[in-house]
N, C-alpha and C positions, 0 to 999 in steps of 0.2 A: 504493500500500500504506500510505500515511500514515494512522496511527490505526486501521487495520484490526485486528481481533482474530483472531489465528491460533492454533489449537491444533495442536501437533505431538506425535504419540505416538512412542515410541521415540527421545526427544530427548536421551538421555544420551550418545550417540556416533554416529559414522558419518554417514549421510545425514540422520538426524533432527537431530543437533546442527548440521550444516552448514546445513540449511534454517532452523532457528531463528535462527541468526546472520545469514543472508542476509535474512530478513524484518525482523530488528531493524535492520539497516543501511538498510532501506527506510523505517524509521519506524513499523513495525507494533508492536502490543502483543502480546507472545508468551506463550503458555501452554505450559510444558514438562511433558510427561508421560512417565513411565517407572517401572520397578520400583526402580531404584537411586537413592535420594534423595541419596546422597553425590555421585554423578557428576552428577546434575541440578543440584546446588548449584554445582558447578564451571562448568557451562554458564551457569547463572544469573549468576555473577560476570562472565563474559565479556560478557553482554548488558547488564548494569548499566554496565560500562565504556563500552559503545557509547552509552549514554544512553537506551536504550529501556525501556519498562515491561515487567515480566516477572512471571510467577507460576509457581511450581513445584508440581506435584501428583503425589504418589506414586500410581501407577496400574498395575495388572496388567490389561491389556485383555481378558484371557480371563475376567475376573470382572465380571458385569453391574453390580453395585452400585458398583464402583470406577469404571466408565465413567460411570455416572449421577452420581457424586460429582464427577468431572472437569468435567462440564457445569455442575453446580450451583455449583462454586467459581468457574468462569470467569464465569458470569452474575453472581454475587455481587460479583466484583471489577470486571468490565469492562462489565456490563450488555448483553452481546450477543456473538454469534459470527459472524464473516464467512467464515472459512476453516478447514476441518478437514483436516489432513494425516494420513491413516492410514498411518503409516510403520512402526509396531512390527511386528517379524517375527522369525521364527526359521527356520533351514534344517535340513536333514538330509542324511545321506550313507550310504545302505545299500540293498542289493538288497531288494526287497519280500519275497521268499521267506524272507529271514533276519531281517526286521525285526519287533520286537514291536509289536502293534497300538496299544498306548498311546502309542507314538511318533507314529503317524499322528494320533491323537486330540489330542495336545498341539499338533502343528503346526497342525491345523485350528482348535483353540481360540484360538490366538494370531493366526494370519494371516488366517483367514476370520471367525470369530465376533468377534474383536477389532474388526475393521472394521465388522461389523454392529452391535455394541453401541454403539461410539462414535458411529457415524452416527445410530443410532436416537435417542439422547438429544440430540445436537447439531442434528439436522435442522430442527426447528421454528424454531429461532433463526436458522439459516443461511437458511432460506426467507424469513424476515422481511426479511433484508438482501440477498436475491437473490445469495447468496454462492456459495462453491465447496466441493465435497467432492472430495478427491483420494485416490486409492489408489496407494501406491507398490508396484507389482507387479513383474513380471520377464518376461524372454523365456520363462521357464518357464511363464508364463500363456498363451503362444501355442503352444509346442512342448513336449511331454512330455519331460522329461530323465531318462535312465536313472540309477538310484541316487538319484533325487530325487522318487520317486513322491508322497510326502506333500507335499513342497514344491510340486510342479507342480499337484497336486490343489487345494491351498489357493489358489494364484494363479489358476487357471482359475475357481474358485468366486468369488473376490473380483471378478474381471473380469465375470463373468456378473451378479453382484449389482449392481455399479455401472452396467453397461450398462442393466439393467432399471430401475434407479432413475432414470437419466437420461431414459429414454423415458417413464416414469411421470410425470415432472415437466416435460414439454415446454412446458406452458403456464404454468409457475411461475417461469420464468427461472432455474432452478437450473443452475449450471455443475458438471459432473462430468468430471473428468479422470483417466485411467488412465496412470500414468507407469511405463515399463519401462526402467530404466537399463542393463540388460546387466550384465556383470561390472564391479563397482565396488570400489575399495579400501575395505574396512570390516572390522569384526570378525565379520560374519555367518557366515563360514566357520569362524572359530575357535570360535564358540559352537554350531556345527551339531551335531545329535544323531546318534549312531551307532545301530547296529541295536538295541542294548539300552537306548537312551535316555541313555547317558552322553555327555558333551560331547566333541566331536572334539579340541578343544584346539589344533590346528595347521592352518593353511590349506594345502590341497593345491595352491594356485596361487601364482604370483608376483604378489603384490599391487602391486609397484612398476610393473608394466606395464599396470595398469588405470586407467580414468578415476577421478579423485579424487571424494570425496564433495562437495567444494566446487564442482566443475564441475557435478555432477548437480544440486545445490541451485540453482545459477544458472539452469539449464534449467527446473527446476520452477517457480521464481518467474516467469520469463518466460512459461512456458506458462499459468500462472494469469492473468497480466496480459492475455494474448491470448485467454483462455478457450478453450484448445485442448481437443479431445476426447481425444486420445491423444498420448503422447510416447514414442517409441521411440528410445533413444540407442545410440550406437556403430555403426560401419559394420557390424561383425559381427552385431549385433542386428537391424539393419534388413534385412540380407541374409537372415538366417535366417527372419524373419517373412514376407518377400516370397516366398522360394522355397518355404516350407512350404505356401503356398496352391496352388501350381502343380505342385510336384514333391515331394510328401510322402514318398514312398518314398526318394528320393535324400537328402532332408534327414535322415530317420531314420538312415540309414547313416552320414552324415557326423557327426551328433551322437553316435552310439554310439562311433565311432572317436575322436572328440575327447575325450569324457569317459573313455574307457577308457585314455587316455594319462596321466591324472592319476597322480601318485605314490600307490602303495598303493590303486589303484582297486578297489572291490569288484566291478566288472564283469569277468567272466571271458571 
């Protein structure tokens, strides 16, 4: 990873921040992208202390022009892109029948189209370096989760897009990796949208019992170094993905029961 140029979206906290720091520790040149410039600057300071080169770019990935600007600023400073980590994302928690449609649209705009936009502008430069495009997805991209219809739809779409992109570039030595961390301690559940689009505010899960963002970041870095196709983390995640292929009905019942046990679950 020494001197590789890495763009990380959603780099202001959680898995994105952890990935940025992990790459910096490997000697990479890191580009931080997120909507909150104040938090980005805090992450930037941590990377400067490590001794790595860093660039912070304010970017809402749901806006095409801002994704284009992200690539342009990266090329202007570092003259290339080796790795793109499509990590920016938002979740939701509501039964579809009760959910406003603009919640679905917002989820798709950030999780799916954000990946599409950032990849579109960065791809020519990544291809020049035979680099990597990574999508931070979810087990929800393999198994539809109740009360997470918008989130699951966005992750299924992301995975389909990245799989097609990989096949399309078989002769171009492009590495595409889909990373599915499973439940990870981060603020994604705190910022999840409710049925009316308001922020949930409090996680319905015990964050202390989950894999840490730092652990996930280490797996992602190693996965890129080994040019893996997919990365499914946690025993629970691997089990769900495996069983869903052979016993989908059984898995649906188990997932329903599991999600229904959440505090204040919208599932009746």
